[in-house]
C-alpha positions in Angstrom: 0.0 0.0 0.0 1.6 3.3 -1.1 -0.7 5.5 1.0 -1.4 6.1 4.7 -4.7 6.6 6.5 -3.0 7.9 9.6 -4.3 11.4 10.5 -0.8 12.8 11.1 0.3 11.7 7.6 -2.5 13.7 5.9 -1.7 17.1 4.4 -3.3 20.2 5.9 -6.1 20.3 3.4 -7.1 16.7 4.0 -6.9 17.1 7.8 -9.2 20.2 7.4 -11.6 18.0 5.3 -11.6 15.2 7.9 -12.3 17.7 10.7 -15.2 19.1 8.7 -16.6 15.6 8.0 -16.6 14.9 11.7 -18.3 18.2 12.5 -21.0 17.5 10.0 -21.4 13.9 11.2 -21.8 14.9 14.8 -24.3 17.6 13.8 -26.6 15.1 12.2 -25.7 12.0 14.2 -28.9 12.1 16.3 -31.2 13.1 13.4 -33.7 10.6 12.0 -33.3 10.8 8.3 -35.9 8.9 6.2 -35.1 7.8 2.7 -38.1 7.5 0.3 -37.3 5.9 -3.0 -39.6 5.0 -5.9 -39.5 1.3 -6.7 -38.6 0.8 -10.3 -41.2 -1.9 -11.0 -44.1 -0.5 -8.9 -45.8 2.7 -7.8 -45.1 2.0 -4.1 -42.5 3.7 -2.0 -39.7 2.0 -0.2 -39.0 3.6 3.1 -35.6 3.3 4.7 -34.2 4.8 7.9 -30.7 6.0 7.6 -27.9 4.5 9.6 -24.6 6.0 10.9 -23.0 4.5 7.8 -25.3 6.6 5.6 -24.8 9.7 7.7 -21.0 9.4 7.4 -21.5 9.3 3.6 -23.7 12.4 3.7 -21.1 14.1 5.9 -18.4 13.3 3.2 -20.4 15.1 0.5 -21.2 18.1 2.6 -17.6 18.5 3.7 -16.5 18.2 0.1 -18.5 21.3 -0.7 -17.3 23.2 2.4 -13.5 22.5 2.0 -12.3 21.2 -1.3 -12.8 23.8 -4.0 -11.6 21.5 -6.8 -14.1 18.9 -5.8 -16.8 21.5 -5.7 -16.0 22.5 -9.3 -16.1 18.9 -10.4 -19.5 18.3 -8.9 -21.0 21.6 -9.9 -21.4 20.4 -13.5 -24.3 18.2 -12.3 -27.2 20.5 -11.5 -28.6 18.3 -8.7 -25.4 18.3 -6.6 -25.6 21.5 -4.7 -24.7 22.2 -1.1 -28.2 23.5 -0.2 -29.7 20.2 -1.5 -27.4 18.1 0.7 -28.0 20.3 3.8 -31.8 20.1 3.2 -31.6 16.3 2.7 -29.7 16.0 6.0 -32.0 18.4 7.8 -29.1 20.8 8.5 -28.3 24.5 8.2 -24.9 25.9 7.7 -24.8 27.3 11.2 -25.3 23.8 12.6 -21.8 22.9 11.4 -19.4 24.2 14.0 -15.9 23.7 15.0 -16.0 21.5 18.1 -13.9 21.3 21.2 -12.9 17.7 20.7 -9.7 15.9 19.7 -10.4 15.4 16.0 -7.6 13.0 15.5 -8.8 10.7 18.3 -12.4 10.8 17.0 -11.2 10.0 13.5 -9.2 7.0 14.7 -12.2 5.6 16.6 -15.1 6.3 14.2 -13.8 6.9 10.7 -10.4 5.3 10.0 -11.7 1.7 9.6 -14.8 3.0 7.7 -12.6 4.8 5.1 -10.1 1.9 5.0 -12.9 -0.5 4.0 -13.8 1.7 1.1 -10.2 2.2 -0.2 -9.5 -1.5 0.0 -12.3 -2.2 -2.6 -10.4 0.2 -5.0 -7.1 -1.5 -4.9 -7.8 -4.1 -7.6 -8.6 -1.4 -10.1 -6.4 1.5 -9.1 -3.0 2.3 -7.6 -3.6 4.8 -4.8 -0.8 7.3 -4.7 -2.1 9.5 -1.8 -5.3 10.3 -0.1 -7.4 13.4 -0.7 -11.0 14.6 0.1 -12.3 13.5 -3.4 -10.6 10.1 -3.1 -12.7 9.3 0.0 -15.9 10.3 -1.8 -15.0 8.3 -4.9 -14.2 5.2 -3.0 -17.5 5.4 -1.1 -19.7 5.5 -4.2 -20.2 1.8 -4.6 -21.2 1.4 -1.0 -24.1 3.9 -0.9 -26.4 3.8 -3.9 -29.4 3.8 -1.6 -28.6 7.4 -0.5 -27.8 8.6 -4.0 -31.0 7.0 -5.3 -33.0 8.8 -2.7 -31.2 12.1 -3.3 -31.7 12.0 -7.1 -35.3 11.0 -6.7 -35.9 13.9 -4.3 -34.1 16.7 -6.0 -34.3 16.0 -9.7 -37.7 14.8 -10.8 -36.5 14.4 -14.4 -34.2 11.6 -13.4 -35.7 8.0 -13.5 -32.6 5.9 -13.0 -29.6 6.4 -10.8 -27.2 5.0 -13.4 -27.6 8.0 -15.7 -26.1 10.2 -13.0 -24.0 7.6 -11.2 -21.7 6.7 -14.1 -21.0 10.2 -15.4 -20.4 11.5 -11.8 -18.1 8.6 -11.1 -16.2 9.4 -14.3 -15.9 13.1 -13.5 -14.5 12.3 -10.1 -12.1 9.7 -11.6 -10.8 12.4 -14.0 -10.3 14.7 -11.0 -8.3 12.1 -9.1 -6.1 11.3 -12.1 -5.5 15.0 -12.8 -4.4 15.6 -9.2 -2.2 12.5 -9.3 -4.1 10.8 -6.5 -4.7 7.5 -8.4 -3.4 5.7 -11.4 -5.7 3.4 -13.4 -4.6 -0.2 -13.0 -7.4 -1.9 -15.0 -9.8 0.0 -17.1 -13.3 -1.3 -18.0 -13.7 -2.0 -21.7 -17.5 -2.1 -21.5 -19.0 -0.4 -24.5 -22.2 0.4 -22.7 -20.3 2.0 -19.8 -18.3 4.2 -22.2 -21.5 5.1 -24.0 -23.1 6.2 -20.7 -19.9 8.2 -19.7 -19.6 10.1 -22.9 -23.2 10.4 -24.2 -25.6 10.1 -21.3 -27.1 13.6 -21.9 -28.2 12.6 -25.4 -29.4 9.3 -24.1 -31.6 11.1 -21.6 -33.1 13.3 -24.3 -33.9 10.3 -26.5 -35.5 8.3 -23.7 -37.2 10.9 -21.5 -37.3 13.9 -23.8 -35.2 16.0 -21.4 -31.5 16.5 -20.6 -30.4 16.5 -17.0 -27.7 19.1 -17.0 -29.1 21.8 -19.3 -32.9 21.8 -19.7 -33.2 24.9 -22.0 -31.3 27.5 -23.8 -31.6 30.0 -21.0 -30.0 27.6 -18.6 -27.1 27.0 -21.0 -26.7 30.8 -21.4 -26.7 31.2 -17.7 -24.2 28.5 -17.2 -21.9 30.1 -19.8 -22.1 33.4 -17.8 -21.4 31.5 -14.6 -18.4 29.7 -16.3 -17.0 32.9 -17.5 -17.4 34.4 -14.0 -15.7 31.4 -12.4 -12.7 31.6 -14.8 -12.3 35.4 -14.8 -8.8 36.5 -14.1 -8.2 38.3 -10.8 -5.4 40.8 -10.3 -4.3 41.3 -6.7 -1.1 42.0 -4.8 -0.2 38.3 -4.6 0.0 38.1 -8.4 3.1 40.3 -8.5 5.0 38.1 -6.1 4.9 35.4 -8.7 7.0 37.4 -11.1 9.6 37.9 -8.3 9.6 34.2 -7.5 10.2 33.3 -11.1 13.2 35.6 -11.3 14.7 34.0 -8.2 14.1 30.5 -9.7 15.3 31.0 -13.2 18.6 32.9 -12.6 20.0 34.3 -15.8 16.6 34.7 -17.5 15.2 37.4 -15.2 14.2 39.8 -18.0 12.6 37.1 -20.0 10.6 35.8 -17.0 9.2 39.2 -16.4 8.4 40.0 -20.0 6.6 36.7 -20.6 4.8 36.8 -17.3 3.2 40.2 -18.0 2.3 39.3 -21.6 0.4 36.2 -20.3 -1.2 38.2 -17.5 -2.4 40.8 -20.0 -3.8 38.1 -22.3 -5.8 36.7 -19.4 -7.2 40.1 -18.5 -8.2 40.6 -22.2 -9.9 37.2 -22.2 -12.5 38.7 -19.8 -13.5 41.3 -22.3 -16.4 40.7 -24.7 -14.4 42.2 -27.5 -10.6 42.2 -27.4 -9.0 45.5 -28.7 -7.3 45.0 -32.0 -3.7 43.6 -31.9 -3.6 43.8 -28.0 -3.5 40.1 -27.5 0.1 38.8 -27.6 1.0 36.2 -30.2 4.5 35.4 -29.1 7.5 34.2 -31.0 10.2 33.0 -28.6 13.7 32.2 -29.6 16.7 31.1 -27.6 19.4 28.4 -27.4 18.4 24.9 -26.3 18.4 24.4 -22.5 17.7 28.1 -21.6 14.2 27.3 -20.2 11.9 28.4 -22.9 9.3 25.8 -22.2 10.0 25.3 -18.5 9.5 29.0 -17.7 6.3 29.2 -19.7 5.0 26.0 -17.9 5.9 27.4 -14.5 4.0 30.6 -15.1 0.9 28.8 -16.2 1.1 26.5 -13.2 1.3 29.4 -10.8 -1.6 31.2 -12.6 -3.7 28.0 -12.8 -4.0 28.2 -16.6 -4.4 25.1 -18.7 -1.2 24.4 -20.7 -0.2 22.1 -23.5 3.2 21.9 -25.3 3.9 20.1 -28.6 6.4 20.1 -31.5 5.0 21.3 -34.8 6.9 18.5 -36.5 4.3 16.0 -35.3 1.5 17.6 -37.4 0.6 17.7 -41.0 -1.9 19.3 -43.2 -4.9 17.4 -44.6 -3.7 14.8 -47.1 -0.4 14.0 -45.4 0.5 11.5 -42.8 0.6 13.0 -39.3 -1.5 14.6 -36.6 -4.0 17.4 -37.0 -3.5 20.8 -35.3 -7.0 20.5 -33.7 -5.5 17.6 -31.6 -3.7 20.4 -29.6 -7.1 21.8 -28.6 -8.3 18.4 -27.5 -5.2 18.1 -25.2 -5.9 21.6 -23.8 -9.6 20.6 -23.2 -8.4 17.6 -21.2 -5.9 19.7 -19.3 -8.8 21.9 -18.3 -10.6 18.9 -17.0 -13.4 19.4 -19.5 -14.0 23.0 -18.6 -14.4 24.5 -22.1 -14.3 28.2 -21.0 -11.1 27.6 -19.0 -9.5 25.7 -21.9 -10.3 28.5 -24.3 -8.1 30.8 -22.1 -5.2 28.4 -22.1 -1.5 28.5 -23.2 -0.4 26.6 -26.3 3.4 26.2 -26.8 4.3 25.1 -30.3 8.0 24.2 -30.5 10.4 23.8 -33.4 8.7 26.3 -35.6 12.0 26.7 -37.6 11.8 23.0 -38.5 8.8 23.7 -40.9 10.7 26.4 -42.8 10.1 25.9 -46.6 12.6 27.0 -49.3 12.9 26.0 -52.9 13.5 22.2 -53.1 12.1 21.6 -49.6 9.3 19.4 -48.4 6.0 20.7 -49.8 4.3 19.3 -46.6 6.1 22.0 -44.5 4.5 24.6 -46.7 1.1 23.1 -46.2 1.6 23.0 -42.4 2.5 26.6 -42.4 -0.7 27.4 -44.1 -2.7 25.5 -41.5 -0.8 27.1 -38.7 -1.5 30.5 -40.2 -5.3 30.0 -39.8 -4.8 28.3 -36.4 -3.0 31.4 -34.9 -5.5 33.8 -36.5 -8.3 32.8 -34.1 -11.4 30.8 -35.1 -13.9 28.2 -34.0 -12.8 24.6 -34.4 -14.9 21.4 -34.0 -13.0 19.0 -31.8 -13.9 15.5 -30.8 -13.3 15.0 -27.1 -14.7 11.4 -26.7 -13.0 9.2 -29.2 -14.0 7.7 -32.5 -16.6 5.2 -31.4 -19.0 7.7 -29.8 -17.8 11.1 -30.9 -18.7 14.1 -28.8 -18.0 17.3 -30.8 -17.3 20.5 -29.0 -16.8 23.9 -30.6 -13.6 25.4 -29.4 -12.9 29.2 -29.9 -9.1 29.9 -30.2 -9.4 33.7 -30.2 -8.5 34.0 -26.5 -5.7 31.5 -26.4 -2.1 32.5 -25.8 0.2 31.0 -28.4 3.9 30.8 -27.7 5.9 29.6 -30.7 9.4 28.5 -30.0 12.5 28.2 -32.2 16.1 27.5 -31.4 17.2 29.1 -34.7 20.6 27.5 -34.2 22.0 28.2 -37.7 20.6 31.7 -37.8 22.1 32.5 -34.4 25.5 31.2 -35.5 25.5 33.5 -38.5 24.4 36.5 -36.4 27.0 36.1 -33.7 29.9 34.6 -35.5 31.5 33.5 -32.2 35.2 32.6 -32.5 37.1 29.8 -30.9 39.3 30.6 -27.9 42.7 29.8 -29.6 45.7 32.0 -29.3 47.2 34.3 -26.6 45.6 37.5 -27.7 42.0 36.2 -28.1 39.5 36.7 -25.4 37.2 33.9 -24.2 33.8 33.2 -25.7 32.3 34.0 -22.3 33.6 37.5 -22.1 33.4 38.3 -25.8 29.6 38.6 -25.8 28.0 39.5 -29.2 24.8 41.4 -29.3 22.4 40.5 -32.1 18.7 40.6 -32.9 16.1 38.3 -34.5 13.8 40.2 -36.8 10.7 39.2 -38.7 12.7 39.5 -41.9 15.2 36.9 -40.5 12.3 34.4 -40.0 11.1 35.0 -43.6 14.7 34.6 -44.9 14.9 31.0 -43.4 11.7 29.9 -45.1 8.7 30.9 -42.9 5.8 32.5 -44.8 5.5 36.2 -44.6 1.9 35.9 -43.7 2.7 33.5 -40.8 5.5 35.7 -39.5 3.0 38.6 -39.6 0.8 36.9 -37.1 3.5 37.3 -34.4 3.3 40.7 -32.7 5.5 40.0 -29.7 9.2 38.8 -29.9 10.9 37.5 -26.8 14.1 35.6 -26.3 16.0 33.7 -23.6 19.7 34.5 -23.0 22.6 32.1 -23.6 24.2 31.1 -20.3 27.6 32.5 -19.4 29.9 30.8 -16.9 29.0 33.4 -14.3 25.3 32.9 -14.9 25.7 29.1 -14.5 27.6 29.7 -11.2 24.8 32.0 -10.0 22.2 29.3 -10.7 24.2 27.0 -8.5 24.5 29.6 -5.7 21.1 31.4 -5.8 18.5 29.5 -7.8 15.7 27.7 -5.9 16.1 24.8 -8.3 19.9 24.6 -8.2 21.0 21.0 -8.7 23.2 21.4 -5.7 20.1 21.6 -3.5 19.0 18.2 -4.7 22.5 16.8 -4.2 22.6 18.2 -0.6 19.1 16.7 0.2 20.3 13.3 -1.2 23.4 13.3 1.0 21.3 14.3 4.0 18.8 11.6 3.4 21.5 9.2 4.4 22.0 11.1 7.7 25.3 12.7 6.5 26.5 16.2 6.3 27.7 17.8 3.0 30.6 20.3 3.1 31.4 22.1 -0.2 34.8 23.7 -0.9 34.7 27.3 -2.2 36.3 26.7 -5.6 33.9 23.9 -6.4 31.3 26.3 -7.8 33.6 27.7 -10.4 34.7 24.3 -11.5 31.2 23.0 -11.9 30.2 26.1 -13.9 33.2 25.7 -16.1 32.5 22.1 -16.8 28.8 22.9 -17.5 29.8 25.8 -19.8 32.0 23.4 -21.9 29.1 21.0 -22.4 27.1 23.9 -23.9 23.6 22.5 -23.3 22.3 25.4 -21.2 21.1 25.0 -17.7 20.7 21.3 -18.3 24.5 20.9 -18.4 24.6 21.7 -14.7 22.4 18.6 -14.0 24.6 16.5 -16.3 27.8 17.6 -14.3 26.0 17.1 -10.9 24.9 13.6 -11.9 28.4 12.7 -12.9 29.5 13.9 -9.4 26.7 12.0 -7.7 27.8 8.8 -9.5 31.3 9.2 -8.2 30.0 9.7 -4.6 27.4 6.9 -4.6 29.4 4.3 -2.8 30.8 6.7 -0.3 27.3 8.1 0.6 25.4 4.8 0.5 27.9 2.5 2.2 30.6 4.7 3.7 30.9 5.0 7.4 32.0 8.6 7.4 29.2 11.0 8.5 30.7 14.0 6.6 30.9 14.2 2.8 33.4 16.6 1.2 32.7 18.0 -2.2 36.2 19.0 -3.3 37.9 20.1 -6.5 40.0 17.0 -7.1 37.1 14.6 -6.8 34.9 16.7 -9.1 37.6 16.9 -11.8 38.1 13.2 -11.6 34.4 12.5 -11.9 34.1 14.7 -14.9 37.1 13.1 -16.6 35.9 9.6 -16.0 32.3 10.3 -17.2 33.5 12.0 -20.5 36.5 9.9 -21.4 36.2 6.7 -23.5 38.7 3.9 -24.3 38.9 2.2 -27.6 40.8 -1.0 -28.4 43.5 -0.5 -31.0 
């Protein structure tokens, strides 16, 4: 078992959730809740008095709405699942749920631990449970309490006739939530065609059988939900937002200017996305160039993570225009829709990173397919509505995806172009300065992109040009010393995990930076050098009896020489 049900092992959010579950359960423990459910083959009513088991389940749901915002968003797509309905069903009011003067951990161990454990055990044959979360407890309890769900649906949604039409889609929605937050991995997946059909098309099934759709009953409701979705996903500017930019600059040492420029361009695009009509040319369509290993994708991804914006990254070389073998650009939108957990409004505000744009350059004698892909990309960046299939080929579910509010970041290393621009010389001879100190300033212009074979019309789509800087030796050293993601931090934690102390000699930083600079693979070269060093220290750290590990110049130089030198039989 890779998870723990001990209260002290839960994160703060899960502990808060458990405390709230207990508060709700105690508030309704002495209440007599009667379930009345229509018998499916008769007109009589089946009456059932709830047990403590049922009340614990009700408490799980109510606490899910009170604590876990992500869970609330997942459930809110089903009209029937509202906090007020659950409180009404339980005979509670919000003010009845109070923080109690009890030992929550002790109460949990006595009344809830075995209850939740029994649920999770039933999941283990189908899933790998990575860690526990509020929504995991709800998901695992589903199979055990259809009686309550049956009563709840019967009471609060008169259009529903069978629990299965809500149960399967709800279960699927929560499963997606758990996978998205890395709580579970699927071990075995049902191949039932009927189940897949319910999961993907139950709304249309309801319409054909009962003449109604559960989630959206009329156009006004759909319009109201669109307004609510826009309100939910609207971008908020507050003082905490600006601290993100500073955090990025501390993390990606050597790319501070780029971090700030990209951050504010993305923030501006998110603000514009809230407008009904975006002012002409104010939305940034970004062309980003920079040497490999300078963090182009990593920094973009980090910004989107911190701003909670859906993100997808892909290489343009994977795609082709119609008539050629390869993927279709609309596949990118499907990926973004999935990253947004099925929230279309949120997906339409996402970030799309398209890498290796320079690889589809087309000159005389080149591949005609590259020219065709450029044409398709031209339309794609222009903003339009695309039909995307989000459910697979067997039972397609077509969604209209508007790309006019997306932030596109197109990447190119432009290696050959950069070499021509800089014309850096080798460091040979007594009078020549080193490459590191002989920095050459250069610029990448739209005309340069046209000259290498990108269509003039495509280049014209880009209105914002950003770039990452190549790393100097000093910049690499500063990453080691100052960056929050310095590979030395990971090395130190590794040594300390074996209850040993790490001492680093002062000249070590310069040596590592020099070795990384020679590898010329950007910030990644620091990880390469540090991994070579770690290999050299493995035996000493894992098996050695000394409690102090010294990182010294001699050992580092030896590690580098051994990792890079090869012998060949003559």
